[in-house]
N, C-alpha and C positions, 0 to 999 in steps of 0.2 A: 478211739484215737485215729484209727486208720481213715475213717471217713472224713474227719476234720481236715487232715492234711491233703487228702485227695480232692476235697472241695477247693482248697487253695491252689492245688495243681491245675484244676479245671479253670479257675480264675485266670491263671497264667495262660492256659490254652486259649481262652477267650480273647486275651490281649493279642495273641498271635493271629487269631482269626480276623480280628478287626484291622490288622496290618496286612492282610492278604498273605499271611504265612501259613504253612501247614500247622494246624492248631494242636500243638503238643506243649504241655507244661510240666515242669519238674519242681519238686520241693525237696530239700535235704534237711533232715532233722537229726539233732544230737541231744541226748538227755531231755527229750520232750520239748525242745526249743528249735524253732526254725533258724537255721544258719544261712540258708541260701534258697533262692527260688529264681526261676527264669522260664522263658518260653522261646520257641524257635525264632530266629532272626536271620536266617540264611539269605533271604531276599534283600533285606535291608542292608546287611553288612557285605553282601556279595562274597561270603565266605562259606564254603561247604561244611566247615566244622561248627558252624553256629547253630547247633542243635540245642534244644532246651537242656538236655542232660549235661552236655559238655560245658555250657555257659554256667550252669548251676555248680558243677564241680569246680570250675575255675574260681567262682565267687567263694565257695566253701573253703578251698585250700588257701586262698588269700586271707580269709577271715581267721582261720585256725593256724595259719603260718605253718602248714604241714601238708604234704601231699597224701599222707595216709588218712583215710576217712573211715578207719575200721570200727569206730564206735558210732557210725552214722547209718541212717536209713534213707533211702530215696523213694519218693512217691512220684510216679510218672504216668501220665494219662494214656500213653500208647506204648506198646512193646518196643523196646529199644532196637535200633538198627545194630548190625554187627560192630560198627565203629564205636557207637556209644556203649555197647556192652563191653567192649574191650577197655574203654576208659573207666567204666564202673568197676570192672575186675581189677585193673591196675591201681585204682584208688582204694581198694581193699574194703569196700562197703560191707557192712554186716548183713543187710537185707535190702531188697528192692520190692516195692509193691507196684504192680502193673495194673492200670485201670482197664485197658482193653487190649485184645490181641490184634496183631497186625494181620492184614489180609494176605500176606505173603505166606504161602503154605509151609515152608521149611523154617520160618523165622523162629518159632518156639524151640525147635531142635537146636538151631544155631545158638540161640541165647543160652539154653541149658548147657551146651557144650562149652561155651565161653565162661559162663558164670559159676556153674555148679559141677564141673567135671572133677570127680574124686581123684583123678590122677594129678591134679594141680596142687600146689602148696596152699592155696587159699580157695575157698568156695563162698559164693554169695548166695544167701538164702533167697528164694524167689517165691512170691505169692501173687497169684492172679486174682484180682478182685472182681473181674467181669462186671465193671460198672457201666450201666446202661448209658449214662450221660457222657462218659468217655467215648463210647462207641458212636453215639449220636453226633457229637460235635465233628468228628472226623468224617463220618458218612455225609453229613450235611455240607461240609466244606467241599468235598469232591463232587457231590451232586450239583452244587451251585456252579462249579467250574465247567461242567459239561453242558 
């Protein structure tokens, strides 16, 4: 299952790439059904919060008519930034699957502190998939920018 949904998240990342956006894609699943998917649109919308994760969360909460996504899992191609990790935590996700680590050295620690801190009343399970294609699309994007 994990790979099927990550393939769809990668398709979303490819859409972002074609729009000259940082290629990140996110898919939200509940009961083995896709309820939302999105990709980065920060450049197009000129909105700093238009990250794939935030846009997918907004779509999912609208579809479910509930801000609580505690029965949902997210598949995201790149390790979330702290803003997105906060939104994932606040949405009460059950689990997040991450395709590739960010190249920011402290990001994994920050993500774990936000999502899986045992001192909080809710923890989000995190699984790193170390997907080669997720790493490659982001590396290619920034290599082509230079």
